[in-house]
C-alpha atoms as an extended CHARMM CRD file, in Angstrom:
* protein
*
       268  EXT
         1         1  MET       CA             16.6480000000       43.8760000000       10.1250000000  PROA      1               0.0000000000
         2         2  THR       CA             13.7180000000       41.3950000000        9.6620000000  PROA      2               0.0000000000
         3         3  THR       CA             11.9690000000       40.2350000000       12.8840000000  PROA      3               0.0000000000
         4         4  LEU       CA             13.8260000000       36.9060000000       12.5790000000  PROA      4               0.0000000000
         5         5  ASP       CA             17.1400000000       38.6170000000       12.4840000000  PROA      5               0.0000000000
         6         6  ARG       CA             16.2280000000       40.9850000000       15.4190000000  PROA      6               0.0000000000
         7         7  ASP       CA             15.2360000000       37.8780000000       17.4600000000  PROA      7               0.0000000000
         8         8  LEU       CA             18.5620000000       36.0920000000       16.7680000000  PROA      8               0.0000000000
         9         9  VAL       CA             20.4200000000       39.1020000000       17.8490000000  PROA      9               0.0000000000
        10        10  ALA       CA             18.5470000000       39.3220000000       20.8100000000  PROA      10              0.0000000000
        11        11  ALA       CA             18.9370000000       35.5490000000       21.5850000000  PROA      11              0.0000000000
        12        12  LEU       CA             22.7160000000       35.9640000000       21.0030000000  PROA      12              0.0000000000
        13        13  ARG       CA             23.0050000000       38.8030000000       23.4890000000  PROA      13              0.0000000000
        14        14  GLY       CA             21.0150000000       37.0740000000       26.0560000000  PROA      14              0.0000000000
        15        15  GLU       CA             23.2750000000       33.8880000000       25.5690000000  PROA      15              0.0000000000
        16        16  LEU       CA             26.4450000000       36.3090000000       26.0970000000  PROA      16              0.0000000000
        17        17  ALA       CA             24.6630000000       37.8660000000       29.1070000000  PROA      17              0.0000000000
        18        18  SER       CA             23.8720000000       34.6480000000       30.7210000000  PROA      18              0.0000000000
        19        19  ILE       CA             27.5690000000       33.7090000000       31.2790000000  PROA      19              0.0000000000
        20        20  ASP       CA             28.7930000000       33.9200000000       34.7730000000  PROA      20              0.0000000000
        21        21  PRO       CA             32.7300000000       34.0920000000       34.9200000000  PROA      21              0.0000000000
        22        22  ALA       CA             34.0520000000       31.8010000000       37.2860000000  PROA      22              0.0000000000
        23        23  ARG       CA             37.4730000000       33.9290000000       38.0220000000  PROA      23              0.0000000000
        24        24  ALA       CA             37.1810000000       36.7960000000       40.1290000000  PROA      24              0.0000000000
        25        25  CYS       CA             39.6200000000       38.5590000000       37.8010000000  PROA      25              0.0000000000
        26        26  ASP       CA             37.1360000000       37.6780000000       34.8110000000  PROA      26              0.0000000000
        27        27  ARG       CA             34.2830000000       39.1020000000       36.8280000000  PROA      27              0.0000000000
        28        28  GLN       CA             36.2000000000       42.4800000000       37.2970000000  PROA      28              0.0000000000
        29        29  ALA       CA             37.3760000000       42.6210000000       33.7050000000  PROA      29              0.0000000000
        30        30  GLU       CA             33.6910000000       42.2560000000       32.3510000000  PROA      30              0.0000000000
        31        31  LEU       CA             32.3050000000       44.7350000000       34.9680000000  PROA      31              0.0000000000
        32        32  VAL       CA             34.9630000000       47.2870000000       33.7820000000  PROA      32              0.0000000000
        33        33  GLY       CA             33.9170000000       46.2870000000       30.1700000000  PROA      33              0.0000000000
        34        34  LEU       CA             30.3040000000       47.0440000000       31.0780000000  PROA      34              0.0000000000
        35        35  GLY       CA             31.3650000000       50.4390000000       32.4420000000  PROA      35              0.0000000000
        36        36  PRO       CA             29.9280000000       52.3410000000       35.6030000000  PROA      36              0.0000000000
        37        37  ASP       CA             27.5370000000       54.2370000000       33.3510000000  PROA      37              0.0000000000
        38        38  LEU       CA             25.6320000000       51.1700000000       31.9910000000  PROA      38              0.0000000000
        39        39  ARG       CA             22.2350000000       51.8800000000       30.7510000000  PROA      39              0.0000000000
        40        40  ALA       CA             21.1220000000       48.2520000000       30.0120000000  PROA      40              0.0000000000
        41        41  ARG       CA             18.6300000000       47.9880000000       27.1660000000  PROA      41              0.0000000000
        42        42  GLU       CA             17.9820000000       44.2720000000       27.8320000000  PROA      42              0.0000000000
        43        43  PRO       CA             16.8310000000       42.8070000000       31.1830000000  PROA      43              0.0000000000
        44        44  ALA       CA             19.3660000000       40.0390000000       30.7580000000  PROA      44              0.0000000000
        45        45  VAL       CA             22.3520000000       42.5980000000       30.6620000000  PROA      45              0.0000000000
        46        46  ALA       CA             20.8840000000       44.4300000000       33.4540000000  PROA      46              0.0000000000
        47        47  ARG       CA             20.9290000000       41.1800000000       35.6420000000  PROA      47              0.0000000000
        48        48  LEU       CA             24.2850000000       40.4710000000       34.4900000000  PROA      48              0.0000000000
        49        49  ALA       CA             25.2910000000       43.7960000000       35.8630000000  PROA      49              0.0000000000
        50        50  LEU       CA             23.9080000000       43.2150000000       39.1370000000  PROA      50              0.0000000000
        51        51  ARG       CA             25.3340000000       39.6990000000       39.4500000000  PROA      51              0.0000000000
        52        52  LEU       CA             28.7570000000       41.2360000000       38.8180000000  PROA      52              0.0000000000
        53        53  GLY       CA             28.2020000000       44.1110000000       41.3350000000  PROA      53              0.0000000000
        54        54  LEU       CA             27.9220000000       46.8700000000       39.1830000000  PROA      54              0.0000000000
        55        55  ARG       CA             27.2160000000       49.1090000000       42.0080000000  PROA      55              0.0000000000
        56        56  LYS       CA             30.7870000000       48.5280000000       43.2900000000  PROA      56              0.0000000000
        57        57  ALA       CA             32.3770000000       49.2220000000       39.7800000000  PROA      57              0.0000000000
        58        58  SER       CA             34.9630000000       51.9800000000       39.4950000000  PROA      58              0.0000000000
        59        59  SER       CA             35.7220000000       54.1690000000       36.3920000000  PROA      59              0.0000000000
        60        60  ALA       CA             39.1640000000       52.6890000000       36.3450000000  PROA      60              0.0000000000
        61        61  ALA       CA             40.5630000000       51.9480000000       32.8680000000  PROA      61              0.0000000000
        62        62  PHE       CA             41.1930000000       48.4130000000       31.7370000000  PROA      62              0.0000000000
        63        63  ASP       CA             44.7600000000       47.3590000000       31.7980000000  PROA      63              0.0000000000
        64        64  TRP       CA             44.8890000000       45.5310000000       28.4720000000  PROA      64              0.0000000000
        65        65  ALA       CA             48.7510000000       45.2190000000       28.4130000000  PROA      65              0.0000000000
        66        66  SER       CA             49.0850000000       43.3070000000       31.6530000000  PROA      66              0.0000000000
        67        67  ALA       CA             45.6860000000       41.4650000000       31.3660000000  PROA      67              0.0000000000
        68        68  ARG       CA             45.7080000000       37.7260000000       30.7240000000  PROA      68              0.0000000000
        69        69  GLU       CA             43.8330000000       36.3680000000       27.7580000000  PROA      69              0.0000000000
        70        70  HSD       CA             40.7190000000       35.1460000000       29.5330000000  PROA      70              0.0000000000
        71        71  CYS       CA             40.4660000000       38.5700000000       31.3310000000  PROA      71              0.0000000000
        72        72  ARG       CA             40.6790000000       40.2870000000       27.8300000000  PROA      72              0.0000000000
        73        73  THR       CA             37.9280000000       37.9850000000       26.5920000000  PROA      73              0.0000000000
        74        74  ALA       CA             35.6100000000       38.9830000000       29.4810000000  PROA      74              0.0000000000
        75        75  TYR       CA             36.5280000000       42.7380000000       28.9960000000  PROA      75              0.0000000000
        76        76  LEU       CA             35.4740000000       42.3910000000       25.2900000000  PROA      76              0.0000000000
        77        77  ARG       CA             32.1790000000       40.6430000000       26.3140000000  PROA      77              0.0000000000
        78        78  GLY       CA             31.2370000000       43.2230000000       28.6500000000  PROA      78              0.0000000000
        79        79  ARG       CA             32.1520000000       45.9620000000       26.1020000000  PROA      79              0.0000000000
        80        80  PHE       CA             29.9780000000       44.3630000000       23.4270000000  PROA      80              0.0000000000
        81        81  LEU       CA             27.1430000000       44.0570000000       25.7320000000  PROA      81              0.0000000000
        82        82  SER       CA             27.1830000000       47.5420000000       26.8890000000  PROA      82              0.0000000000
        83        83  HSD       CA             28.3820000000       49.5460000000       23.8660000000  PROA      83              0.0000000000
        84        84  GLY       CA             28.0960000000       47.0510000000       20.9280000000  PROA      84              0.0000000000
        85        85  SER       CA             25.3140000000       46.4490000000       18.3950000000  PROA      85              0.0000000000
        86        86  LEU       CA             25.0660000000       43.6570000000       15.6060000000  PROA      86              0.0000000000
        87        87  SER       CA             23.2160000000       44.3720000000       12.5560000000  PROA      87              0.0000000000
        88        88  LEU       CA             22.2060000000       41.6490000000       10.0120000000  PROA      88              0.0000000000
        89        89  ALA       CA             20.4710000000       43.9190000000        7.5820000000  PROA      89              0.0000000000
        90        90  ALA       CA             20.4520000000       43.1440000000        3.7240000000  PROA      90              0.0000000000
        91        91  ALA       CA             22.3030000000       39.9510000000        4.5190000000  PROA      91              0.0000000000
        92        92  ARG       CA             25.1870000000       41.8580000000        5.5070000000  PROA      92              0.0000000000
        93        93  THR       CA             26.7620000000       41.5410000000        8.9620000000  PROA      93              0.0000000000
        94        94  HSD       CA             27.8840000000       44.6750000000       10.8260000000  PROA      94              0.0000000000
        95        95  LEU       CA             29.0460000000       44.9840000000       14.3980000000  PROA      95              0.0000000000
        96        96  GLU       CA             30.2580000000       48.3710000000       15.9370000000  PROA      96              0.0000000000
        97        97  PHE       CA             30.9540000000       49.7310000000       19.1920000000  PROA      97              0.0000000000
        98        98  VAL       CA             30.0480000000       53.1710000000       20.2100000000  PROA      98              0.0000000000
        99        99  VAL       CA             32.2280000000       54.5930000000       22.7910000000  PROA      99              0.0000000000
       100       100  PRO       CA             33.5570000000       58.1950000000       23.9720000000  PROA      100             0.0000000000
       101       101  PRO       CA             35.7890000000       59.4300000000       21.0450000000  PROA      101             0.0000000000
       102       102  GLU       CA             39.1310000000       59.0570000000       22.9350000000  PROA      102             0.0000000000
       103       103  GLN       CA             38.5000000000       55.3460000000       23.4220000000  PROA      103             0.0000000000
       104       104  ALA       CA             37.7770000000       54.4610000000       19.9460000000  PROA      104             0.0000000000
       105       105  PRO       CA             41.4430000000       54.3270000000       18.6490000000  PROA      105             0.0000000000
       106       106  VAL       CA             42.4180000000       52.4090000000       21.6940000000  PROA      106             0.0000000000
       107       107  LEU       CA             39.7840000000       49.7440000000       21.5610000000  PROA      107             0.0000000000
       108       108  ALA       CA             40.7830000000       49.7400000000       17.8510000000  PROA      108             0.0000000000
       109       109  ARG       CA             44.3310000000       48.9310000000       18.4570000000  PROA      109             0.0000000000
       110       110  TRP       CA             43.4910000000       46.2880000000       21.2750000000  PROA      110             0.0000000000
       111       111  LEU       CA             41.2530000000       44.4500000000       18.9030000000  PROA      111             0.0000000000
       112       112  ALA       CA             43.9630000000       44.5580000000       16.1970000000  PROA      112             0.0000000000
       113       113  GLU       CA             46.4100000000       43.0510000000       18.5730000000  PROA      113             0.0000000000
       114       114  ALA       CA             43.8480000000       40.4200000000       19.4310000000  PROA      114             0.0000000000
       115       115  GLY       CA             44.0250000000       39.5420000000       15.8040000000  PROA      115             0.0000000000
       116       116  MET       CA             40.6870000000       41.0570000000       14.8940000000  PROA      116             0.0000000000
       117       117  PRO       CA             41.6090000000       44.3830000000       13.1180000000  PROA      117             0.0000000000
       118       118  ALA       CA             38.7410000000       46.8930000000       12.9610000000  PROA      118             0.0000000000
       119       119  SER       CA             38.1710000000       50.5300000000       11.6570000000  PROA      119             0.0000000000
       120       120  TRP       CA             37.3340000000       53.3790000000       13.7990000000  PROA      120             0.0000000000
       121       121  ARG       CA             35.8780000000       56.9210000000       13.1210000000  PROA      121             0.0000000000
       122       122  ILE       CA             34.3090000000       59.7610000000       15.0250000000  PROA      122             0.0000000000
       123       123  ARG       CA             30.3960000000       60.0720000000       14.1870000000  PROA      123             0.0000000000
       124       124  ARG       CA             28.3620000000       62.8230000000       15.8210000000  PROA      124             0.0000000000
       125       125  GLY       CA             30.8900000000       63.3150000000       18.6360000000  PROA      125             0.0000000000
       126       126  ARG       CA             31.1340000000       59.6420000000       19.3640000000  PROA      126             0.0000000000
       127       127  GLY       CA             33.8130000000       57.0020000000       18.6940000000  PROA      127             0.0000000000
       128       128  VAL       CA             32.6530000000       54.0680000000       16.4330000000  PROA      128             0.0000000000
       129       129  VAL       CA             34.6060000000       50.8920000000       15.9190000000  PROA      129             0.0000000000
       130       130  THR       CA             33.4020000000       48.8160000000       13.3190000000  PROA      130             0.0000000000
       131       131  TRP       CA             33.5690000000       45.2500000000       11.8140000000  PROA      131             0.0000000000
       132       132  LYS       CA             31.8260000000       44.5810000000        8.2560000000  PROA      132             0.0000000000
       133       133  SER       CA             33.4470000000       41.3650000000        7.8820000000  PROA      133             0.0000000000
       134       134  ALA       CA             31.2450000000       38.4100000000        8.5590000000  PROA      134             0.0000000000
       135       135  GLU       CA             34.4820000000       36.1390000000        9.2430000000  PROA      135             0.0000000000
       136       136  ILE       CA             35.8290000000       38.4890000000       11.7410000000  PROA      136             0.0000000000
       137       137  VAL       CA             32.5600000000       39.1990000000       13.6300000000  PROA      137             0.0000000000
       138       138  GLY       CA             32.0170000000       35.3850000000       13.7790000000  PROA      138             0.0000000000
       139       139  THR       CA             35.5350000000       34.9830000000       15.3230000000  PROA      139             0.0000000000
       140       140  PHE       CA             34.7840000000       37.8340000000       17.7830000000  PROA      140             0.0000000000
       141       141  LEU       CA             31.4690000000       36.3250000000       18.8440000000  PROA      141             0.0000000000
       142       142  ARG       CA             32.7930000000       32.8460000000       19.3170000000  PROA      142             0.0000000000
       143       143  ARG       CA             35.8240000000       34.1200000000       21.3020000000  PROA      143             0.0000000000
       144       144  ILE       CA             33.5750000000       35.8900000000       23.8460000000  PROA      144             0.0000000000
       145       145  GLY       CA             31.3820000000       32.8680000000       24.2800000000  PROA      145             0.0000000000
       146       146  ALA       CA             28.5410000000       32.8700000000       21.7070000000  PROA      146             0.0000000000
       147       147  GLY       CA             27.2710000000       29.4460000000       21.0190000000  PROA      147             0.0000000000
       148       148  ALA       CA             24.0370000000       28.1720000000       19.7550000000  PROA      148             0.0000000000
       149       149  ALA       CA             22.8200000000       31.4260000000       18.6670000000  PROA      149             0.0000000000
       150       150  LEU       CA             26.1750000000       32.0430000000       16.6630000000  PROA      150             0.0000000000
       151       151  LEU       CA             25.6530000000       28.7640000000       15.2050000000  PROA      151             0.0000000000
       152       152  GLU       CA             22.3590000000       29.6020000000       14.0130000000  PROA      152             0.0000000000
       153       153  LEU       CA             23.5420000000       33.0830000000       12.6990000000  PROA      153             0.0000000000
       154       154  GLU       CA             26.2840000000       31.1960000000       10.5950000000  PROA      154             0.0000000000
       155       155  ALA       CA             23.7120000000       28.7410000000        9.2580000000  PROA      155             0.0000000000
       156       156  ARG       CA             21.4090000000       31.6960000000        8.0920000000  PROA      156             0.0000000000
       157       157  GLN       CA             24.5780000000       33.3030000000        6.5090000000  PROA      157             0.0000000000
       158       158  VAL       CA             25.2970000000       30.1840000000        4.6400000000  PROA      158             0.0000000000
       159       159  ALA       CA             21.7640000000       29.7400000000        3.3640000000  PROA      159             0.0000000000
       160       160  ARG       CA             21.6150000000       33.3110000000        2.2530000000  PROA      160             0.0000000000
       161       161  ALA       CA             24.9320000000       32.9480000000        0.3740000000  PROA      161             0.0000000000
       162       162  MET       CA             23.7630000000       29.7410000000       -1.2450000000  PROA      162             0.0000000000
       163       163  ARG       CA             20.4030000000       31.3310000000       -2.1760000000  PROA      163             0.0000000000
       164       164  GLY       CA             22.0800000000       34.1630000000       -3.7170000000  PROA      164             0.0000000000
       165       165  ASP       CA             24.5610000000       32.0440000000       -5.5220000000  PROA      165             0.0000000000
       166       166  LEU       CA             21.5650000000       29.8970000000       -6.8420000000  PROA      166             0.0000000000
       167       167  ASN       CA             19.6520000000       32.9590000000       -7.7850000000  PROA      167             0.0000000000
       168       168  ARG       CA             22.7510000000       34.3260000000       -9.7530000000  PROA      168             0.0000000000
       169       169  ALA       CA             23.1410000000       30.8940000000      -11.5520000000  PROA      169             0.0000000000
       170       170  LEU       CA             19.3890000000       30.8820000000      -12.4580000000  PROA      170             0.0000000000
       171       171  ASN       CA             19.4480000000       34.4180000000      -13.6530000000  PROA      171             0.0000000000
       172       172  ALA       CA             22.5120000000       33.8150000000      -15.9580000000  PROA      172             0.0000000000
       173       173  GLU       CA             20.8480000000       30.5740000000      -17.1310000000  PROA      173             0.0000000000
       174       174  SER       CA             17.7400000000       32.4190000000      -18.0390000000  PROA      174             0.0000000000
       175       175  ALA       CA             19.4410000000       35.0730000000      -19.8050000000  PROA      175             0.0000000000
       176       176  ASN       CA             21.5460000000       32.5870000000      -21.6910000000  PROA      176             0.0000000000
       177       177  LEU       CA             18.4030000000       30.6670000000      -22.5500000000  PROA      177             0.0000000000
       178       178  GLN       CA             16.7010000000       33.9080000000      -23.8640000000  PROA      178             0.0000000000
       179       179  ARG       CA             19.6760000000       34.9460000000      -25.9420000000  PROA      179             0.0000000000
       180       180  ALA       CA             19.6660000000       31.1460000000      -27.4500000000  PROA      180             0.0000000000
       181       181  VAL       CA             15.8870000000       31.3690000000      -28.2560000000  PROA      181             0.0000000000
       182       182  ALA       CA             16.4780000000       34.7110000000      -30.0430000000  PROA      182             0.0000000000
       183       183  ALA       CA             19.1490000000       33.5960000000      -31.9300000000  PROA      183             0.0000000000
       184       184  ALA       CA             17.4360000000       30.3070000000      -32.9990000000  PROA      184             0.0000000000
       185       185  GLY       CA             14.6000000000       32.5180000000      -34.1880000000  PROA      185             0.0000000000
       186       186  ARG       CA             16.8210000000       34.7100000000      -36.3460000000  PROA      186             0.0000000000
       187       187  GLN       CA             18.5400000000       31.6650000000      -37.7480000000  PROA      187             0.0000000000
       188       188  LEU       CA             15.2490000000       30.0440000000      -38.8640000000  PROA      188             0.0000000000
       189       189  VAL       CA             14.1520000000       33.2060000000      -40.6080000000  PROA      189             0.0000000000
       190       190  ALA       CA             17.5260000000       33.3190000000      -42.4400000000  PROA      190             0.0000000000
       191       191  ILE       CA             17.2670000000       29.5890000000      -43.4690000000  PROA      191             0.0000000000
       192       192  ASP       CA             13.5830000000       30.4410000000      -44.8320000000  PROA      192             0.0000000000
       193       193  ARG       CA             14.7820000000       33.2690000000      -46.7800000000  PROA      193             0.0000000000
       194       194  LEU       CA             17.8190000000       31.6920000000      -48.3060000000  PROA      194             0.0000000000
       195       195  ASP       CA             15.7570000000       28.7370000000      -49.2330000000  PROA      195             0.0000000000
       196       196  ALA       CA             13.0630000000       30.6490000000      -50.7600000000  PROA      196             0.0000000000
       197       197  ASP       CA             15.3930000000       32.4280000000      -53.0920000000  PROA      197             0.0000000000
       198       198  GLY       CA             17.4020000000       29.4280000000      -53.7910000000  PROA      198             0.0000000000
       199       199  ARG       CA             20.6310000000       30.5300000000      -52.1940000000  PROA      199             0.0000000000
       200       200  LEU       CA             20.4920000000       27.7970000000      -49.4850000000  PROA      200             0.0000000000
       201       201  ALA       CA             21.0200000000       25.2300000000      -52.3020000000  PROA      201             0.0000000000
       202       202  ARG       CA             24.2480000000       26.8450000000      -53.2130000000  PROA      202             0.0000000000
       203       203  GLN       CA             25.8350000000       26.6560000000      -49.7750000000  PROA      203             0.0000000000
       204       204  PRO       CA             28.5390000000       24.1730000000      -48.9740000000  PROA      204             0.0000000000
       205       205  ASN       CA             27.0020000000       20.5960000000      -47.9680000000  PROA      205             0.0000000000
       206       206  ALA       CA             27.9200000000       21.2040000000      -44.1990000000  PROA      206             0.0000000000
       207       207  VAL       CA             25.9020000000       24.4830000000      -44.2250000000  PROA      207             0.0000000000
       208       208  ARG       CA             22.9150000000       22.6890000000      -45.4800000000  PROA      208             0.0000000000
       209       209  LEU       CA             22.9060000000       19.8590000000      -43.3710000000  PROA      209             0.0000000000
       210       210  ILE       CA             23.2030000000       22.1910000000      -40.2570000000  PROA      210             0.0000000000
       211       211  ALA       CA             20.3260000000       24.3680000000      -41.7320000000  PROA      211             0.0000000000
       212       212  ALA       CA             18.2160000000       21.2380000000      -41.9600000000  PROA      212             0.0000000000
       213       213  ALA       CA             19.0970000000       20.1610000000      -38.2710000000  PROA      213             0.0000000000
       214       214  ARG       CA             18.4690000000       23.5740000000      -37.1100000000  PROA      214             0.0000000000
       215       215  ARG       CA             14.8720000000       23.6230000000      -38.5520000000  PROA      215             0.0000000000
       216       216  GLU       CA             14.1650000000       20.0980000000      -37.2150000000  PROA      216             0.0000000000
       217       217  THR       CA             15.2420000000       21.0510000000      -33.6130000000  PROA      217             0.0000000000
       218       218  PRO       CA             15.1260000000       24.7170000000      -33.2790000000  PROA      218             0.0000000000
       219       219  GLU       CA             15.7330000000       24.3550000000      -29.4830000000  PROA      219             0.0000000000
       220       220  SER       CA             19.1490000000       22.6660000000      -29.8730000000  PROA      220             0.0000000000
       221       221  THR       CA             22.4280000000       24.1740000000      -28.6250000000  PROA      221             0.0000000000
       222       222  PHE       CA             25.3730000000       24.4420000000      -30.7630000000  PROA      222             0.0000000000
       223       223  SER       CA             26.9520000000       21.5230000000      -28.9440000000  PROA      223             0.0000000000
       224       224  GLU       CA             23.9720000000       19.2850000000      -29.5560000000  PROA      224             0.0000000000
       225       225  LEU       CA             23.7900000000       20.0220000000      -33.1150000000  PROA      225             0.0000000000
       226       226  ALA       CA             27.3950000000       19.3880000000      -33.3910000000  PROA      226             0.0000000000
       227       227  GLU       CA             27.0170000000       15.9890000000      -31.5420000000  PROA      227             0.0000000000
       228       228  ARG       CA             23.9790000000       15.0360000000      -33.7440000000  PROA      228             0.0000000000
       229       229  LEU       CA             25.7440000000       15.6850000000      -36.9480000000  PROA      229             0.0000000000
       230       230  VAL       CA             29.3560000000       14.4320000000      -35.8020000000  PROA      230             0.0000000000
       231       231  LEU       CA             30.7040000000       18.0280000000      -36.4390000000  PROA      231             0.0000000000
       232       232  HSD       CA             33.0060000000       20.2230000000      -34.5200000000  PROA      232             0.0000000000
       233       233  ARG       CA             31.0500000000       22.7400000000      -32.4670000000  PROA      233             0.0000000000
       234       234  SER       CA             32.9620000000       25.5120000000      -34.0190000000  PROA      234             0.0000000000
       235       235  THR       CA             31.7360000000       24.5200000000      -37.5530000000  PROA      235             0.0000000000
       236       236  VAL       CA             28.1720000000       24.5970000000      -36.4950000000  PROA      236             0.0000000000
       237       237  GLN       CA             28.5860000000       28.0200000000      -34.8100000000  PROA      237             0.0000000000
       238       238  ARG       CA             30.3370000000       29.4780000000      -38.0070000000  PROA      238             0.0000000000
       239       239  ALA       CA             27.8250000000       27.7860000000      -40.3050000000  PROA      239             0.0000000000
       240       240  LEU       CA             24.9600000000       29.3990000000      -38.5090000000  PROA      240             0.0000000000
       241       241  GLU       CA             26.6070000000       32.5920000000      -38.3800000000  PROA      241             0.0000000000
       242       242  ARG       CA             27.1500000000       32.5120000000      -42.0770000000  PROA      242             0.0000000000
       243       243  ILE       CA             23.5060000000       31.7570000000      -42.5040000000  PROA      243             0.0000000000
       244       244  GLU       CA             22.2800000000       34.5650000000      -40.5320000000  PROA      244             0.0000000000
       245       245  ARG       CA             24.6290000000       37.2010000000      -42.2810000000  PROA      245             0.0000000000
       246       246  LEU       CA             23.5690000000       35.9110000000      -45.6740000000  PROA      246             0.0000000000
       247       247  GLY       CA             19.6620000000       35.7170000000      -44.8130000000  PROA      247             0.0000000000
       248       248  LEU       CA             19.5280000000       38.7500000000      -42.7750000000  PROA      248             0.0000000000
       249       249  HSD       CA             21.9850000000       41.1150000000      -44.0820000000  PROA      249             0.0000000000
       250       250  ASP       CA             22.2630000000       40.0380000000      -47.9230000000  PROA      250             0.0000000000
       251       251  ASP       CA             25.8520000000       39.9030000000      -47.6420000000  PROA      251             0.0000000000
       252       252  VAL       CA             26.5140000000       37.8130000000      -50.7740000000  PROA      252             0.0000000000
       253       253  GLY       CA             30.0460000000       38.2040000000      -50.2820000000  PROA      253             0.0000000000
       254       254  VAL       CA             30.1090000000       36.1870000000      -46.9000000000  PROA      254             0.0000000000
       255       255  GLY       CA             32.7790000000       33.3490000000      -46.8620000000  PROA      255             0.0000000000
       256       256  VAL       CA             34.1280000000       34.5410000000      -50.5320000000  PROA      256             0.0000000000
       257       257  ARG       CA             38.1050000000       34.7590000000      -50.2180000000  PROA      257             0.0000000000
       258       258  SER       CA             39.6750000000       37.3510000000      -52.3160000000  PROA      258             0.0000000000
       259       259  ARG       CA             42.2040000000       36.0280000000      -54.6090000000  PROA      259             0.0000000000
       260       260  ARG       CA             45.4990000000       37.9220000000      -54.7560000000  PROA      260             0.0000000000
       261       261  HSD       CA             48.2570000000       37.4050000000      -57.3140000000  PROA      261             0.0000000000
       262       262  PRO       CA             51.5780000000       36.5690000000      -55.8630000000  PROA      262             0.0000000000
       263       263  GLY       CA             53.5770000000       39.7510000000      -55.1840000000  PROA      263             0.0000000000
       264       264  ARG       CA             50.6420000000       42.0790000000      -55.7360000000  PROA      264             0.0000000000
       265       265  ARG       CA             49.6810000000       44.2710000000      -53.0180000000  PROA      265             0.0000000000
       266       266  ALA       CA             46.2240000000       45.0510000000      -52.1460000000  PROA      266             0.0000000000
       267       267  PRO       CA             45.1410000000       48.6090000000      -52.7510000000  PROA      267             0.0000000000
       268       268  ALA       CA             45.3810000000       50.9400000000      -49.8500000000  PROA      268             0.0000000000
C-alpha cells in the first residue's frame, strides 16, 4: 500500500477503537471479540482494551445465536480490531481475519448469517476469513461504526475507478486515432497510385469524389466525409476500401461482378 493508504487504514482503525459502547452487554461482546490474548499493535486499540477491562476478560466463546444485533456488531468490531487487517494495495480492497483454524468456519458462517458472506481457508496453520468485495467491506465497516475514514476510503475508491475508466477511454481513443491515421495514410498512397496510372479517372463518380475529399482532408473520419459529401457512411467506407485494394494490391477485378447465364451453374 501507499503511505496515504496506510494512513487511511490507521485512521479508520483509530476511529473504530475510539468507540465506547454505552451498553454493558456491548462492552462485554466487544471485549470477547478482542479476545483475552490481545496483542494490540496500535495504541488506540490497547487503550480500548483497558477501557473495556481486558484484565477481567474471560476466554468464553461468544454466543452468537442468542446475541442481539447490537451485541453482534460490537463483537465483530472487537474481532476486526484484534484479528482483522485491511489492505488497499493496487486499488483493490481486501479485508481478512486471521483466527485459530477451528474458528474460521464459525466466523464465516456468522458473517454469512449477517448478510456478509466471506470465504475462509487454512493458511500456515491459521484460519483466514476473507472479503475481496469492496461493497461488502464497505458494508461491514459501516456496520461496525466507521464514519469519516470510511467516507474518505469510498471517495478514493470512486476517484480511482474514475481514473481507471478515463485512462481506458483515452487509451481506446488513442488506439482508434492511430488506426485512423494509418488507414488515411494508406488511402492517400493508393489514391496517388491510381491517379498516376489513370485508373482513378475510370472509377465511378462517387469513388472519385470521395478520393478528392480524402486528399483535401486526410484527417476526416468516414462520418465527416459522408456528411460533407451528403453520402451514407457505408458508401464512403466501401469506396475507400475499394481504393485501397485497387491501389495497394493491384486487384483489377475489385467491384466487377461476374455475369452468369440463367440456369448455368458456376464451375466447381
